[in-house]
C-alpha positions as CSV (number, residue, x, y, z in Angstrom):
1,X,187.7,37.9,270.8
2,X,187.5,34.3,269.2
3,X,188.9,36.0,266.0
4,X,192.0,37.3,267.9
5,X,192.4,33.9,269.1
6,X,192.3,32.1,266.3
7,X,194.5,34.5,264.5
8,X,197.1,34.0,267.4
9,X,197.1,30.0,266.8
10,X,197.7,30.7,263.2
11,X,200.3,33.1,264.0
12,X,202.0,30.8,266.4
13,X,202.2,27.9,263.9
14,X,203.5,30.1,261.2
15,X,206.6,31.4,263.8
16,X,207.1,27.7,264.7
17,X,207.7,26.6,261.4
18,X,210.0,29.6,260.5
19,X,212.1,28.8,263.6
20,X,212.2,24.8,262.5
21,X,214.6,25.8,259.9
22,X,217.3,26.1,262.8
23,X,215.8,25.2,265.8
24,X,215.8,21.5,266.7
25,X,212.8,21.3,269.0
26,X,210.7,23.7,266.6
27,X,211.6,21.2,263.9
28,X,210.4,18.1,266.0
29,X,207.4,20.1,267.2
30,X,206.5,20.3,263.0
31,X,207.9,16.9,262.0
32,X,205.4,15.4,264.6
33,X,202.6,17.0,263.5
34,X,202.7,16.1,259.8
35,X,200.3,14.1,258.2
36,X,199.0,13.6,262.3
37,X,195.5,12.5,261.2
38,X,196.7,10.0,258.7
39,X,199.1,8.6,261.6
40,X,196.2,8.5,264.1
41,X,193.8,6.8,261.6
42,X,196.9,3.9,261.1
43,X,197.2,3.8,265.0
44,X,193.9,3.4,266.5
45,X,190.7,2.0,266.2
46,X,188.2,4.9,266.1
47,X,185.1,2.8,266.7
48,X,186.5,2.1,270.1
49,X,186.0,4.6,272.7
50,X,189.4,5.9,274.5
51,X,190.4,7.7,277.7
52,X,192.0,11.0,276.7
53,X,195.1,12.2,278.6
54,X,196.9,15.5,277.7
55,X,199.8,16.5,278.7
56,X,201.8,19.9,278.1
57,X,205.5,18.3,278.5
58,X,207.1,15.6,280.3
59,X,206.8,17.6,283.8
60,X,203.0,17.1,283.3
61,X,203.5,13.7,282.0
62,X,204.9,12.4,285.3
63,X,202.6,14.6,287.1
64,X,199.2,12.7,285.4
65,X,201.2,9.2,285.5
66,X,199.6,8.2,288.9
67,X,196.1,9.0,287.7
68,X,196.7,7.2,284.1
69,X,198.3,3.7,285.4
70,X,195.5,3.4,288.3
71,X,192.9,3.5,285.6
72,X,194.6,1.1,283.6
73,X,195.5,-0.9,286.7
74,X,191.8,-0.9,288.0
75,X,190.4,-1.4,284.6
76,X,192.8,-2.9,281.9
77,X,190.1,-3.2,279.1
78,X,190.2,1.0,278.8
79,X,192.0,2.1,275.9
80,X,194.3,5.0,276.5
81,X,195.2,8.0,274.0
82,X,198.1,10.4,274.9
83,X,198.7,14.0,273.6
84,X,201.5,16.1,274.3
85,X,202.2,20.0,273.0
86,X,206.1,20.0,273.7
87,X,208.5,17.7,272.1
88,X,210.5,17.1,275.2
89,X,207.2,15.0,276.7
90,X,206.6,13.4,273.2
91,X,209.9,12.0,272.0
92,X,210.5,10.8,275.7
93,X,207.2,8.9,276.0
94,X,206.0,8.3,272.4
95,X,206.4,4.5,272.8
96,X,204.8,4.4,276.6
97,X,203.3,0.6,276.7
98,X,199.7,1.7,278.5
99,X,198.6,4.0,275.5
100,X,197.0,2.6,272.4
101,X,198.5,5.8,270.5
102,X,200.8,8.5,271.9
103,X,200.7,12.0,269.6
104,X,201.5,15.5,269.3
105,X,198.5,17.3,269.8
106,X,197.4,19.2,266.6
107,X,197.3,23.1,266.7
108,X,193.7,24.4,268.5
109,X,191.7,25.2,265.3
110,X,187.8,24.5,264.4
111,X,188.6,21.8,262.2
112,X,191.8,20.2,263.8
113,X,189.6,19.8,267.0
114,X,186.7,18.3,265.3
115,X,188.5,15.6,263.5
116,X,190.9,15.0,266.4
117,X,188.4,14.2,268.9
118,X,186.3,12.4,266.1
119,X,189.1,10.1,265.5
120,X,190.4,9.2,269.0
121,X,186.4,8.9,270.2
122,X,187.0,9.9,273.9
123,X,184.7,8.5,276.5
124,X,186.4,11.3,278.9
125,X,189.2,13.8,278.8
126,X,191.9,14.5,281.4
127,X,194.1,17.5,281.2
128,X,197.1,17.9,283.5
129,X,197.7,21.2,285.7
130,X,196.9,23.6,282.6
131,X,196.6,24.2,278.9
132,X,193.4,25.5,277.9
133,X,192.6,25.2,274.4
134,X,189.0,26.7,273.6
135,X,188.2,24.3,270.1
136,X,189.2,21.3,271.6
137,X,187.3,21.8,275.0
138,X,184.2,23.3,273.1
139,X,183.9,20.2,271.0
140,X,184.4,18.1,274.0
141,X,181.5,19.7,275.3
142,X,179.5,19.6,272.3
143,X,179.8,16.0,272.3
144,X,178.9,15.8,276.1
145,X,182.0,14.4,276.6
146,X,183.5,14.9,280.3
147,X,186.5,17.1,280.5
148,X,188.6,17.0,284.1
149,X,191.7,18.8,284.9
150,X,193.7,17.4,287.5
151,X,196.4,18.9,289.5
152,X,195.1,22.6,288.3
153,X,196.5,25.5,289.8
154,X,195.4,29.0,289.7
155,X,196.8,32.4,290.7
156,X,195.2,35.8,291.0
157,X,197.2,37.8,287.9
158,X,196.2,34.7,285.4
159,X,194.0,36.4,282.8
160,X,190.8,34.3,283.8
161,X,190.5,36.6,286.9
162,X,191.6,40.2,284.7
163,X,188.7,42.7,283.7
164,X,189.7,41.4,280.1
165,X,189.6,37.8,280.4
166,X,186.0,37.1,279.3
167,X,187.0,35.0,276.8
168,X,189.3,32.7,278.8
169,X,186.7,32.4,281.0
170,X,184.2,30.8,278.8
171,X,187.1,28.4,278.1
172,X,186.9,27.4,282.1
173,X,183.2,27.0,281.7
174,X,183.6,23.7,279.4
175,X,185.4,21.9,282.1
176,X,183.1,19.3,284.1
177,X,185.4,19.1,287.2
178,X,188.3,21.0,288.4
179,X,190.5,19.1,290.9
180,X,193.3,21.8,292.0
181,X,196.3,21.8,294.4
182,X,195.1,24.4,296.9
183,X,192.5,26.5,298.7
184,X,193.5,29.9,296.7
185,X,192.9,27.8,293.2
186,X,189.0,26.7,294.8
187,X,188.3,30.2,296.0
188,X,189.6,31.8,292.7
189,X,187.3,29.4,290.7
190,X,184.4,30.3,292.9
191,X,184.7,33.8,292.5
192,X,183.9,33.2,288.9
193,X,180.5,31.1,290.0
194,X,182.5,27.7,289.3
195,X,181.4,25.5,292.1
196,X,182.5,22.3,290.2
197,X,185.8,22.0,292.1
198,X,187.8,19.6,294.5
199,X,190.7,20.3,296.5
200,X,192.4,17.3,296.0
201,X,196.1,18.2,296.1
202,X,198.7,17.5,293.7
203,X,199.3,14.3,292.3
204,X,203.0,14.7,291.6
205,X,203.3,13.5,295.5
206,X,201.8,10.5,294.6
207,X,204.1,9.9,291.6
208,X,207.5,10.8,293.6
209,X,206.4,8.8,296.5
210,X,206.0,5.6,294.4
211,X,209.2,6.3,292.8
212,X,211.4,6.8,296.0
213,X,209.6,3.5,297.4
214,X,211.3,1.3,294.3
215,X,213.9,3.2,292.4
216,X,215.6,2.0,289.3
217,X,219.2,1.0,290.5
218,X,222.0,3.1,288.5
219,X,224.6,0.6,289.0
220,X,227.6,1.9,287.8
221,X,227.2,5.0,290.2
222,X,226.1,3.1,292.6
223,X,229.1,0.6,292.8
224,X,231.6,3.4,292.3
225,X,230.3,6.4,294.5
226,X,229.1,4.6,298.0
227,X,231.9,5.7,299.7
228,X,231.7,9.5,298.9
229,X,229.3,12.1,299.8
230,X,227.0,13.0,296.5
231,X,225.6,16.4,295.6
232,X,223.3,16.1,292.7
233,X,222.4,19.3,290.4
234,X,219.1,18.7,288.4
235,X,217.5,20.2,285.4
236,X,220.0,23.1,285.6
237,X,220.6,25.8,283.4
238,X,223.9,27.9,282.5
239,X,222.8,30.2,285.4
240,X,222.9,27.5,287.7
241,X,226.0,25.8,286.5
242,X,228.0,28.6,286.7
243,X,227.4,28.8,290.7
244,X,227.8,24.8,290.7
245,X,231.0,25.0,289.2
246,X,232.3,27.3,291.9
247,X,231.0,24.8,294.7
248,X,233.1,22.1,293.0
249,X,236.2,23.6,293.5
250,X,235.3,24.5,297.2
251,X,234.5,20.8,297.5
252,X,236.9,18.4,296.6
253,X,235.6,15.4,299.0
254,X,232.3,15.4,297.4
255,X,231.4,13.6,294.3
256,X,228.8,16.1,291.9
257,X,226.3,15.0,289.4
258,X,225.1,17.4,286.9
259,X,221.8,16.7,285.1
260,X,221.2,19.5,282.7
261,X,217.6,20.3,281.6
262,X,218.9,20.5,278.1
263,X,221.3,17.9,276.9
264,X,222.4,19.4,273.2
265,X,226.1,18.9,272.4
266,X,226.5,22.9,272.8
267,X,225.3,22.8,276.3
268,X,227.3,19.8,277.5
269,X,230.4,21.3,275.9
270,X,229.6,24.4,278.0
271,X,229.5,22.7,281.1
272,X,232.8,20.7,280.6
273,X,234.7,24.3,280.0
274,X,232.9,25.3,283.6
275,X,234.2,22.1,285.2
276,X,237.4,20.8,283.5
277,X,237.8,17.2,284.3
278,X,234.2,16.2,284.3
279,X,233.2,12.9,283.0
280,X,230.0,12.2,280.4
281,X,227.7,9.7,281.7
282,X,227.8,8.1,278.0
283,X,231.8,7.7,278.3
284,X,231.3,6.5,282.1
285,X,229.3,3.7,280.8
286,X,232.2,2.6,278.5
287,X,234.6,2.2,281.4
288,X,236.4,5.5,281.5
289,X,237.2,6.2,284.9
290,X,234.9,9.1,286.5
291,X,236.4,12.2,287.8
292,X,234.9,14.3,290.8
293,X,231.8,15.3,288.5
294,X,229.5,13.3,286.4
295,X,227.5,14.9,283.9
296,X,224.0,13.3,282.5
297,X,224.0,13.2,279.0
298,X,220.9,11.5,278.8
299,X,217.1,11.8,279.5
300,X,215.1,10.1,282.1
301,X,218.0,9.0,284.7
302,X,217.8,11.8,287.1
303,X,214.7,10.7,289.0
304,X,216.6,7.3,289.9
305,X,219.8,9.5,290.7
306,X,218.6,11.4,293.5
307,X,218.5,8.1,295.7
308,X,222.1,8.4,295.7
309,X,222.4,12.3,296.8
310,X,223.1,13.8,300.2
311,X,222.1,17.2,299.1
312,X,220.3,18.5,296.0
313,X,220.0,21.3,293.5
314,X,217.5,22.1,291.5
315,X,217.5,24.2,288.6
316,X,215.4,26.8,286.8
317,X,215.5,29.6,289.7
318,X,217.3,31.9,287.7
319,X,214.8,31.5,284.7
320,X,211.1,30.9,284.2
321,X,211.0,29.1,287.8
322,X,212.5,25.9,289.3
323,X,212.0,22.6,288.1
324,X,210.7,19.4,289.9
325,X,211.9,20.0,293.6
326,X,209.5,16.8,294.9
327,X,211.5,14.3,293.3
328,X,214.4,15.1,295.6
329,X,212.6,15.4,298.9
330,X,211.1,12.1,298.2
331,X,214.2,10.7,298.8
332,X,214.8,12.5,302.3
333,X,217.5,15.4,300.6
334,X,217.7,18.7,301.8
335,X,217.2,20.9,298.5
336,X,218.5,24.2,297.0
337,X,217.4,26.2,294.3
338,X,217.6,29.7,292.9
339,X,215.1,32.9,293.6
340,X,212.4,32.6,291.0
341,X,210.4,29.6,293.0
342,X,207.2,31.9,294.3
343,X,204.8,29.9,291.6
344,X,205.3,26.8,293.5
345,X,203.7,26.0,296.5
346,X,205.7,23.0,297.5
347,X,209.1,25.2,297.4
348,X,207.3,28.0,299.7
349,X,206.6,24.9,302.3
350,X,210.0,23.3,302.1
351,X,211.6,26.6,302.7
352,X,209.1,27.2,305.6
353,X,209.9,23.7,307.0
354,X,213.6,24.5,306.7
355,X,214.5,21.5,304.3
356,X,214.8,23.8,301.4
357,X,216.7,27.3,301.0
358,X,216.7,29.7,298.2
359,X,219.9,31.1,297.2
360,X,221.1,34.0,294.7
361,X,224.9,34.3,294.7
362,X,228.0,31.9,294.9
363,X,228.4,32.9,298.7
364,X,224.4,31.9,299.1
365,X,225.3,28.6,297.9
366,X,228.0,27.9,299.7
367,X,226.4,28.6,303.2
368,X,223.2,26.7,302.1
369,X,225.9,23.7,301.1
370,X,227.3,24.0,304.5
371,X,224.2,24.4,306.6
372,X,223.0,21.0,304.9
373,X,226.2,19.0,304.9
374,X,225.2,16.5,307.4
375,X,221.9,17.8,308.1
376,X,219.8,14.5,308.4
377,X,216.9,16.3,310.0
378,X,216.3,18.4,307.3
379,X,216.0,15.6,304.6
380,X,213.9,13.7,307.0
381,X,211.5,16.7,307.1
382,X,211.4,16.8,303.3
383,X,210.8,13.4,302.9
384,X,207.6,13.7,305.6
385,X,206.2,16.5,303.8
386,X,205.9,14.6,300.5
387,X,204.4,11.4,302.5
388,X,201.8,13.6,304.3
389,X,200.7,15.0,300.8
390,X,199.9,11.9,298.9
391,X,196.6,10.5,298.3
392,X,195.4,12.6,295.6
393,X,195.1,10.2,292.8
394,X,192.7,7.9,295.3
395,X,190.4,10.9,295.5
396,X,190.1,11.8,291.6
397,X,189.6,8.1,290.8
398,X,186.6,8.0,293.2
399,X,185.1,10.8,291.4
400,X,185.8,10.2,287.8
401,X,185.0,6.4,288.2
402,X,181.6,7.0,288.5
403,X,181.7,8.0,285.0
404,X,183.0,4.9,283.5
């Protein structure tokens, strides 16, 4: 199976290279890895030990960020190296000030893994939620470098638990300790005779709770929209936006903020066609008067905007799965999202607590909006849910600090 894995990695690299000709994300993926080892050698001192944090993308960075920042707070002398697999994480956080270096993760080949690990000289490695790379994990194991998975979550239909998943189960055996989100994950790992687990919950709760306590002010929105109820649609895709456009027409007394997941010019233009008269945030800042709807055309603002919302909608539920519901919940806001939320325990919990609703149609969205309009109790329940789930970072730190 290892030969098949290696072929798969090489084929993936080839496909991305082809797509980079006409796809901006694929182009960043390839350009960011060009001469990557020279870049690493020039950036960090490989004679020093580092704590290596790897994140698939921006969402996983925000998830693991509380652990990273707590380590740096308690041990400011520690050097941290961050890697991303996806451009959406790297391009936003490439200048993150607490890291000695931020890099794209080279593709998982035997030579890449050995060279990369040798250059960053890790005293431990911390991966967030998922991404299991055979050669990187084996190289760490060969060097007796502790490897931790934080905020991990496992499901029965994953390849690790199938009859043909023996190779992938081998990858799990390289992990020194799993910090997982729920009891099901503990039990699934134990079914593989992996007892090195802790039920620590999800570090995202710590992150979003901290953000809600001291959010960054967005002064233009704060100054102009204080007297209007606000509906925020975050991380939206076209299927979400088509429904929201209908709701906007139905609710002329509300202000709407749409923060799309993709902010390329083509996507922004498509939203403007759906919502004629909408104002882009970039133009809003230059003094152009704002209409009923504001389109966020930059990255990094959404988590702060939720503080101004009365109702929130989280996108992605008509595609691979919904995005981060907890950022909104932490501000005490009821939440609406599409039908594909089964992989997200927090979404199920919020629905059961009647602090969230799942919708599929225009009429579903209208009904959910009417239900949450003026429903302060739903928002309070959402916020209480988040606050009661904090503490994962502390539990993880108590364990891994023993290795320092």
